[in-house]
C-alpha positions as CSV (number, residue, x, y, z in Angstrom):
1,M,121.2,48.7,80.9
2,P,118.6,50.0,83.4
3,H,117.4,53.5,83.0
4,A,117.8,56.0,85.8
5,R,114.6,56.3,87.8
6,L,112.8,59.6,87.6
7,P,110.6,60.9,90.4
8,S,107.1,59.4,90.1
9,A,104.3,61.6,88.9
10,D,102.7,61.2,92.3
11,A,105.8,62.5,94.1
12,R,106.1,65.3,91.6
13,R,102.6,66.6,92.2
14,W,103.1,66.7,95.9
15,W,106.3,68.6,95.4
16,G,104.3,70.8,93.1
17,L,101.8,71.5,95.8
18,G,104.6,73.0,97.8
19,F,105.6,75.3,95.0
20,I,102.0,76.3,94.3
21,S,101.6,77.1,98.0
22,G,104.8,79.2,97.6
23,A,103.1,81.2,94.8
24,V,100.2,81.9,97.2
25,S,102.7,82.8,99.9
26,L,104.1,85.6,97.7
27,I,100.8,87.4,97.4
28,V,99.6,86.8,100.9
29,V,102.9,87.7,102.6
30,D,103.3,90.8,100.5
31,S,99.8,92.1,101.4
32,T,100.4,91.6,105.1
33,I,104.0,92.8,105.0
34,V,102.8,96.2,103.8
35,N,100.6,96.6,106.9
36,V,103.6,96.5,109.2
37,A,105.8,98.6,106.9
38,I,103.1,101.3,106.3
39,P,104.2,103.4,109.4
40,A,107.7,103.5,108.0
41,V,106.4,104.4,104.6
42,V,104.3,107.2,106.1
43,G,107.5,108.6,107.8
44,D,109.7,108.2,104.7
45,L,107.4,109.3,101.9
46,G,105.0,111.4,103.9
47,I,101.8,109.8,102.6
48,S,98.4,110.7,103.9
49,S,95.8,108.4,105.5
50,T,93.8,108.3,102.3
51,E,97.0,107.2,100.5
52,V,97.6,104.6,103.2
53,Q,94.2,103.1,102.3
54,W,95.0,103.3,98.6
55,V,98.4,101.5,99.0
56,Q,96.2,98.7,100.4
57,E,93.2,99.0,98.2
58,V,94.7,99.6,94.8
59,Y,96.3,96.2,95.1
60,T,93.1,94.5,96.1
61,L,91.1,96.5,93.6
62,A,93.3,95.4,90.6
63,F,93.2,91.9,92.1
64,A,89.5,91.6,92.4
65,S,88.7,93.3,89.1
66,L,90.8,90.8,87.1
67,L,90.3,87.5,88.8
68,L,87.4,86.4,86.7
69,L,89.1,87.3,83.5
70,F,92.4,85.6,84.4
71,G,90.6,82.5,85.7
72,A,89.0,82.1,82.3
73,L,92.2,82.9,80.4
74,A,94.1,80.3,82.5
75,D,91.6,77.6,81.4
76,R,92.2,78.5,77.7
77,L,95.9,79.4,77.6
78,G,97.3,77.1,80.3
79,R,97.1,77.3,84.0
80,R,100.7,76.8,84.7
81,R,101.7,79.3,82.0
82,M,99.5,82.0,83.5
83,M,100.7,81.3,87.1
84,T,104.4,81.6,86.2
85,A,103.6,84.8,84.2
86,G,101.9,86.2,87.2
87,V,104.8,85.4,89.5
88,A,107.2,87.1,87.1
89,L,105.1,90.2,86.8
90,F,104.6,90.3,90.6
91,A,108.4,90.2,91.1
92,V,109.0,93.0,88.6
93,A,106.3,95.2,90.2
94,S,107.9,94.5,93.6
95,V,111.2,96.0,92.4
96,A,109.3,99.1,91.3
97,A,107.6,99.3,94.7
98,A,110.9,99.0,96.5
99,L,112.4,101.8,94.5
100,A,109.3,104.1,94.6
101,P,110.3,107.7,95.5
102,S,106.8,108.9,96.2
103,G,103.4,107.7,97.4
104,G,101.9,108.0,93.9
105,L,104.5,105.7,92.3
106,L,104.2,103.3,95.2
107,I,100.4,103.1,94.6
108,L,101.0,102.5,90.9
109,A,103.5,99.7,91.6
110,R,101.0,98.1,94.0
111,A,98.4,98.2,91.2
112,V,100.7,96.2,89.0
113,Q,101.4,93.8,91.9
114,G,97.6,93.3,92.1
115,I,97.5,92.4,88.4
116,G,100.2,89.8,89.0
117,G,98.4,88.5,92.0
118,A,95.2,88.1,90.0
119,L,97.2,85.9,87.5
120,I,98.4,83.7,90.4
121,L,95.5,83.0,92.7
122,P,92.8,81.5,90.5
123,T,95.4,79.4,88.7
124,T,96.7,77.9,91.9
125,L,93.2,76.8,92.8
126,S,92.4,75.4,89.3
127,L,95.7,73.5,89.2
128,L,94.9,71.9,92.6
129,N,91.4,71.1,91.4
130,A,92.8,69.5,88.2
131,T,95.7,67.7,89.9
132,F,94.1,66.1,93.0
133,R,91.1,63.9,93.6
134,G,89.0,62.7,96.5
135,R,90.5,62.9,100.0
136,E,93.8,64.1,98.5
137,R,92.1,67.1,97.2
138,G,90.9,67.9,100.7
139,I,94.4,67.6,102.0
140,A,95.7,69.8,99.1
141,F,93.1,72.5,99.9
142,A,94.1,72.3,103.6
143,V,97.7,72.9,102.7
144,W,96.7,75.8,100.4
145,G,94.5,77.3,103.2
146,S,97.1,76.9,105.9
147,T,99.5,78.8,103.6
148,I,97.0,81.7,103.4
149,G,96.2,81.7,107.1
150,G,99.8,81.2,108.3
151,M,101.5,83.6,105.9
152,A,98.9,86.3,106.6
153,A,100.5,86.5,110.1
154,L,104.1,85.5,109.3
155,G,104.2,88.3,106.7
156,P,104.1,91.0,109.4
157,L,106.9,89.2,111.3
158,L,109.1,89.1,108.2
159,G,108.1,92.6,107.2
160,G,108.9,93.8,110.7
161,W,112.3,92.3,110.7
162,L,113.1,93.7,107.2
163,T,111.8,97.1,108.0
164,T,113.5,97.4,111.4
165,S,116.8,95.9,110.4
166,F,117.1,97.2,106.9
167,S,114.3,99.3,105.3
168,W,110.7,99.1,104.3
169,R,111.9,98.8,100.7
170,W,113.3,95.4,101.4
171,A,109.8,94.3,102.4
172,F,109.1,94.4,98.7
173,G,112.5,93.4,97.4
174,I,112.3,90.0,99.1
175,N,109.7,88.9,96.5
176,V,112.3,88.7,93.8
177,P,114.3,85.7,94.9
178,L,111.2,84.0,96.3
179,G,109.5,84.5,92.9
180,A,112.5,82.9,91.1
181,I,112.4,79.9,93.3
182,V,108.6,79.4,92.8
183,I,108.9,79.7,89.0
184,A,111.7,77.2,88.7
185,G,109.9,74.7,91.1
186,V,106.6,74.9,89.3
187,L,108.1,74.4,85.9
188,L,109.9,71.3,87.1
189,T,107.0,69.7,89.0
190,I,103.7,70.7,87.6
191,R,102.3,69.6,84.2
192,E,100.4,72.2,82.1
193,S,96.6,71.8,82.0
194,R,94.2,73.8,80.0
195,E,90.8,73.8,78.3
196,P,91.3,75.1,74.7
197,S,87.6,75.5,74.1
198,T,87.2,78.2,76.7
199,R,86.2,81.6,75.2
200,I,87.0,85.0,76.7
201,D,84.3,87.6,77.5
202,L,86.0,91.0,77.0
203,V,82.8,93.0,77.5
204,G,82.1,91.3,80.8
205,S,85.7,91.9,81.9
206,A,85.4,95.6,81.2
207,L,82.2,95.8,83.1
208,S,83.7,94.0,86.1
209,V,86.6,96.5,86.2
210,V,84.2,99.5,86.2
211,L,81.9,97.8,88.8
212,F,84.7,97.1,91.4
213,G,86.7,100.2,90.6
214,T,83.9,102.7,91.2
215,L,82.6,100.8,94.3
216,V,86.0,100.8,96.1
217,F,86.7,104.3,95.0
218,G,83.5,105.5,96.6
219,L,84.1,103.7,99.9
220,I,87.6,105.0,100.3
221,E,87.2,108.6,99.1
222,G,83.8,109.2,100.7
223,R,85.2,110.8,103.8
224,S,87.6,112.9,101.8
225,Y,85.3,114.2,99.0
226,G,82.0,114.1,101.0
227,W,79.4,111.3,101.0
228,L,76.7,113.4,99.4
229,R,77.8,117.0,98.9
230,S,81.3,118.1,97.7
231,R,83.4,119.6,100.4
232,D,85.6,121.5,97.9
233,D,86.4,121.6,94.2
234,I,88.0,118.2,93.4
235,S,90.6,117.8,90.7
236,F,91.2,114.6,88.7
237,G,94.3,115.4,86.7
238,S,93.4,118.3,84.4
239,F,89.6,117.9,85.2
240,T,88.1,119.8,88.1
241,W,84.8,118.6,89.7
242,T,82.8,121.8,90.6
243,A,79.3,120.4,91.1
244,D,77.6,120.7,94.5
245,L,76.9,116.9,94.3
246,S,79.9,114.9,95.5
247,P,81.4,112.4,92.9
248,I,80.9,109.6,95.5
249,P,77.2,109.0,94.9
250,V,77.9,109.2,91.2
251,A,80.6,106.4,91.6
252,F,78.1,104.3,93.6
253,A,75.5,104.7,90.9
254,V,77.9,103.8,88.1
255,S,78.9,100.7,90.1
256,A,75.2,99.7,90.6
257,V,74.4,100.1,86.9
258,S,77.6,98.1,85.9
259,L,76.4,95.3,88.1
260,V,73.0,95.2,86.5
261,V,74.4,95.4,83.0
262,L,77.0,92.6,83.8
263,L,74.2,90.3,85.0
264,L,72.1,91.0,82.0
265,W,75.1,90.6,79.6
266,S,76.0,87.3,81.3
267,R,72.5,86.0,81.0
268,H,72.3,87.0,77.3
269,R,75.6,85.2,76.5
270,G,74.5,82.1,78.5
271,R,71.2,81.9,76.6
272,A,73.1,82.2,73.3
273,G,75.4,79.3,74.3
274,R,78.4,81.5,74.6
275,S,80.8,81.6,77.5
276,S,80.7,84.7,79.8
277,L,83.0,86.1,82.4
278,L,80.4,85.5,85.1
279,D,78.9,82.1,84.4
280,L,75.5,82.3,86.0
281,S,74.9,78.6,85.4
282,L,77.6,77.8,88.0
283,F,75.3,79.4,90.6
284,R,72.8,76.5,90.0
285,V,75.3,74.4,91.9
286,G,74.0,75.0,95.5
287,T,77.3,74.6,97.3
288,F,78.9,77.0,94.9
289,A,76.2,79.7,95.1
290,R,75.8,79.7,98.9
291,G,79.5,79.2,99.5
292,N,80.3,82.4,97.5
293,V,77.9,84.4,99.5
294,V,79.5,83.2,102.8
295,A,83.0,83.8,101.4
296,L,82.2,87.4,100.5
297,V,80.5,88.3,103.8
298,V,83.2,86.6,105.9
299,S,86.0,88.3,104.0
300,L,84.5,91.7,104.9
301,G,85.6,91.1,108.4
302,E,88.3,88.5,108.2
303,F,91.5,90.4,107.7
304,G,90.4,94.0,108.4
305,I,92.0,94.1,111.8
306,I,95.4,93.6,110.1
307,L,95.0,97.2,108.7
308,S,94.4,99.0,112.0
309,L,96.3,96.9,114.6
310,P,99.8,97.5,113.3
311,L,99.1,101.3,113.1
312,W,97.8,101.2,116.7
313,L,100.8,99.1,118.0
314,Q,103.4,101.4,116.5
315,F,101.8,104.8,116.8
316,V,100.0,104.4,120.2
317,L,102.1,101.9,122.1
318,G,105.3,102.9,120.4
319,F,106.3,99.5,119.0
320,D,108.8,99.2,116.2
321,A,107.9,97.0,113.2
322,L,109.7,93.9,114.5
323,R,107.9,93.9,117.8
324,T,104.7,94.4,115.9
325,G,105.4,91.4,113.8
326,L,106.2,89.3,116.9
327,V,102.9,90.2,118.5
328,L,101.1,89.2,115.3
329,L,102.9,85.9,115.4
330,A,100.3,84.6,117.8
331,L,97.8,84.8,114.9
332,A,100.2,82.7,112.7
333,I,100.6,80.0,115.4
334,G,96.8,79.7,115.8
335,S,96.3,79.5,112.0
336,F,99.0,76.8,111.6
337,A,97.5,74.8,114.5
338,A,94.0,75.0,113.1
339,S,95.0,74.3,109.5
340,G,96.9,71.1,110.5
341,L,93.8,70.0,112.5
342,A,91.5,70.7,109.6
343,G,93.7,68.7,107.3
344,A,93.8,65.7,109.7
345,F,90.0,65.7,109.9
346,S,89.5,66.2,106.1
347,G,86.7,63.8,105.1
348,R,85.8,62.9,108.6
349,L,83.7,65.9,109.5
350,P,81.5,67.8,107.1
351,A,83.5,70.8,105.8
352,V,80.6,73.2,106.6
353,V,80.9,72.2,110.3
354,V,84.5,73.2,110.3
355,V,83.7,76.4,108.4
356,R,81.2,77.4,111.0
357,A,83.5,76.6,113.9
358,G,86.2,78.7,112.3
359,I,84.0,81.7,111.8
360,A,82.8,81.5,115.4
361,A,86.4,81.4,116.6
362,E,87.2,84.4,114.5
363,M,84.4,86.3,116.1
364,V,85.4,85.4,119.6
365,G,89.0,86.4,118.8
366,I,88.3,89.7,117.2
367,V,85.9,90.7,120.0
368,G,88.7,89.9,122.5
369,I,91.1,92.1,120.5
370,A,88.6,94.9,120.6
371,F,88.4,94.8,124.4
372,A,92.2,94.4,124.7
373,V,92.9,97.6,122.8
374,G,93.5,100.8,124.8
375,P,96.0,103.7,125.1
376,D,97.6,102.1,128.2
377,A,97.0,98.4,127.2
378,G,99.6,95.8,127.8
379,W,100.5,93.9,124.6
380,G,100.3,90.5,126.4
381,W,96.5,90.8,126.6
382,L,96.4,90.7,122.7
383,L,98.1,87.3,122.4
384,P,95.2,85.0,123.5
385,P,92.5,86.6,121.2
386,L,95.0,86.8,118.3
387,F,95.7,83.1,118.7
388,V,91.9,82.3,118.8
389,Y,91.4,84.6,115.8
390,G,94.1,82.9,113.8
391,F,92.8,79.5,114.8
392,G,89.4,80.5,113.3
393,V,91.1,81.7,110.1
394,G,92.9,78.4,109.7
395,L,89.8,76.4,110.2
396,A,87.6,78.3,107.9
397,T,89.8,79.3,104.9
398,A,90.6,76.1,103.2
399,Q,87.4,74.3,104.1
400,L,85.3,77.0,102.7
401,T,87.2,76.9,99.4
402,G,86.6,73.1,99.3
403,V,82.9,73.6,99.9
404,V,82.6,76.2,97.2
405,L,84.4,74.1,94.5
406,Q,83.5,70.5,95.5
407,D,80.7,70.0,93.0
408,V,82.2,72.1,90.2
409,P,83.3,70.1,87.1
410,V,87.1,70.1,86.7
411,E,86.9,71.5,83.1
412,R,85.2,74.7,84.6
413,S,87.5,74.9,87.7
414,G,89.4,77.9,86.4
415,Q,86.4,80.1,86.0
416,A,84.8,78.8,89.2
417,S,88.1,79.4,91.1
418,G,88.2,82.9,89.7
419,T,84.6,83.5,90.8
420,Q,85.1,82.3,94.4
421,S,88.4,84.2,94.6
422,T,86.7,87.3,93.3
423,A,84.0,86.9,96.0
424,R,86.8,86.7,98.7
425,Q,88.8,89.6,97.2
426,V,85.7,91.9,96.7
427,G,84.8,91.1,100.3
428,S,88.3,91.9,101.4
429,A,88.4,95.1,99.4
430,L,85.1,96.3,100.8
431,G,86.1,95.2,104.3
432,V,89.4,97.1,104.3
433,A,87.7,100.2,102.7
434,I,84.8,100.1,105.3
435,L,87.0,99.3,108.3
436,G,89.5,101.9,107.3
437,T,86.8,104.5,107.0
438,V,85.4,103.4,110.4
439,L,88.9,103.6,111.9
440,F,89.7,107.1,110.7
441,T,86.2,108.6,110.9
442,S,85.7,107.4,114.5
443,T,89.2,108.5,115.5
444,G,88.5,112.0,114.2
445,A,85.1,112.2,115.8
446,T,86.3,110.9,119.2
447,L,89.3,113.2,119.2
448,A,87.2,116.2,118.2
449,A,84.7,115.6,121.0
450,S,87.5,115.1,123.6
451,L,89.2,118.4,122.5
452,D,85.9,120.2,122.6
453,D,85.4,119.0,126.2
454,Q,88.8,120.6,127.1
455,G,87.7,123.9,125.6
456,L,90.3,123.9,122.7
457,P,89.4,126.5,120.1
458,A,87.8,125.2,117.0
459,A,90.7,126.1,114.7
460,A,93.2,124.4,116.9
461,R,91.0,121.4,117.4
462,D,90.6,120.9,113.6
463,E,94.3,121.2,113.1
464,V,95.0,118.5,115.7
465,V,92.3,116.2,114.3
466,A,93.5,116.6,110.7
467,A,97.1,115.9,111.8
468,V,96.2,112.6,113.5
469,V,93.8,111.4,110.8
470,D,95.7,112.5,107.7
471,S,98.9,110.9,109.1
472,A,97.1,107.6,109.9
473,G,98.2,108.2,113.6
474,A,101.8,109.0,113.0
475,A,101.4,112.5,114.3
476,I,100.7,111.2,117.9
477,A,104.4,110.6,118.5
478,G,105.1,114.1,117.3
479,F,102.7,115.5,119.9
480,D,104.6,113.6,122.6
481,D,108.0,114.9,121.3
482,A,106.7,118.5,121.3
483,G,105.3,118.2,124.8
484,Q,101.8,118.8,123.7
485,T,98.9,117.8,126.0
486,E,96.9,116.5,123.1
487,V,98.9,113.3,122.9
488,A,96.8,111.4,125.5
489,D,93.6,112.4,123.8
490,A,94.9,111.4,120.4
491,A,96.1,108.0,121.7
492,A,92.8,107.4,123.3
493,A,90.9,108.4,120.2
494,F,93.0,106.2,117.9
495,S,92.5,103.3,120.4
496,A,88.7,103.9,120.2
497,G,88.9,103.9,116.4
498,T,90.8,100.6,116.4
499,R,88.2,99.2,118.8
500,Y,85.2,100.3,116.6
501,S,87.0,98.9,113.5
502,A,87.4,95.5,115.2
503,L,83.8,95.4,116.4
504,T,82.6,96.2,112.9
505,A,84.7,93.3,111.6
506,A,83.1,91.1,114.2
507,G,79.7,92.2,113.0
508,F,80.5,91.1,109.4
509,L,81.7,87.8,110.7
510,A,78.4,87.3,112.5
511,L,76.6,87.9,109.3
512,G,78.8,85.3,107.6
513,L,78.0,82.8,110.3
514,I,74.3,83.5,109.8
515,A,74.6,83.1,106.0
516,S,76.4,79.7,106.5
517,A,73.2,78.3,108.0
518,G,71.9,77.8,104.5
519,L,75.1,76.1,103.5
520,G,74.5,72.4,103.6
521,A,77.3,69.8,103.8
522,G,76.8,69.2,100.1
523,R,77.4,66.1,98.2
524,R,80.7,64.2,98.4
525,E,83.0,65.2,95.6
526,R,81.9,64.0,92.2
527,D,85.1,62.1,91.5
528,E,84.8,60.1,94.7
529,R,81.6,58.5,93.3
530,S,82.6,58.3,89.7
531,D,86.3,57.4,89.7
532,S,85.3,53.7,89.4
533,V,83.4,54.3,86.1
534,G,85.6,57.1,84.7
535,T,85.2,60.8,84.5
536,A,86.2,63.4,82.0
537,S,89.6,64.7,82.8
538,P,91.2,68.1,81.9
539,H,93.3,68.5,78.8
540,W,96.9,67.8,79.8
541,D,99.7,68.9,77.5
542,S,101.8,66.0,76.4
543,N,104.9,68.0,77.0
544,P,105.2,68.9,80.7
545,D,107.5,71.8,79.8
């Protein structure tokens, strides 16, 4: 009798693409949900502006520090196995974040989420690289990129609805059912792939954690501890820093030394024929090397505005979280439109042309946002530049990934994916740290100057400035409720800080556009030329389960 027909392998992998994109959605939506929910967290847990940055940064820091290690581990232990483990860990950490009773525990839960995210992202890329070929790979990357671009803006809408209608805690709790769906779908549709010969570089992994940890610590805490000289005695648990020199330059020095040692260690292992966390031989592939530089620089400015804009909308214009998410929906619409267009033109236009057009559109959009921001601004003026900005993100994200990985051998795709993802995440971490510092430092300086012009005593001026900056802008509404005249100055200062932050992001994007000038169109993908004669394929487990 005839056997029941099972879904074809071709159909299963396209379904699998949807679930892989769902895994990416988890980490992207969560990181953007938090931006909209932060004002509610500030009010509920009473966290400071420095803690606000840490809620964002500890996630990105853990993410960036472990991407290279987990990319290599995925190649050795199994890409599907690592991705599902990451989704499970991410869901568990989301529960801890939803139940956090204090800012410190929320930051700890976000760090664990970052570890889960680092397990997910490079494995999604290496699975796509191992599963799809030729023009199909371009379509798969376009879907992957549209997920990142679109969910980066749909996240605030979902987070706004959950925060306004229920609680900011549900913004984390939603990850649990979504994670369960992704795990089940991936196990049913994606075959395991791995490279058993891959070796793990533990020394390089430790050096990368120190490198990124000290760098981001210095950028975030510099305005609190002092960039050169210590402002006060600083306590780290039971240890107290009493030196006149601030710990910030020490952190930067440790980061620089770690970078040099990591490069020397990687070169040593490469010459000895041993695998290293940072495979310097990959950088001999021109598209990979130059593409990573562009990815890092562009990421410095790409999503930084998502940190400051929700704070400005809620604390200056008085929006609730849901209205904030609705405004940011314009970014999502632009990103979806552009990603669909990029997928349609995949293989017809050089990817680097699309990347440059996307970066240029991002610059135009973010400059428009900067000019639309003001204490009495109408929110409608934000919609066109947000759409243009999202359009640029949608064009650039997936195509840049394709450029970076197009000439990398499949058997090294996990490590290459981890490297390019690290470049993006390091850029994002540095961008959020720098733009957050620009936002709060310029807000404080502008407000102090304004209050000085009004003749406010120095003690009262410092108290107002500290209240606005330390609360990440939440104190502005309190001034209004108390009938204090400082509310107008505070709103204007926070608007100025948001504007300076946006212009700084545009500057980083301009540098990325300049860097892309050295990024050629590259060769067509290796497998397009060699499919007819056969190519080495990744190791596929015979049992798909």
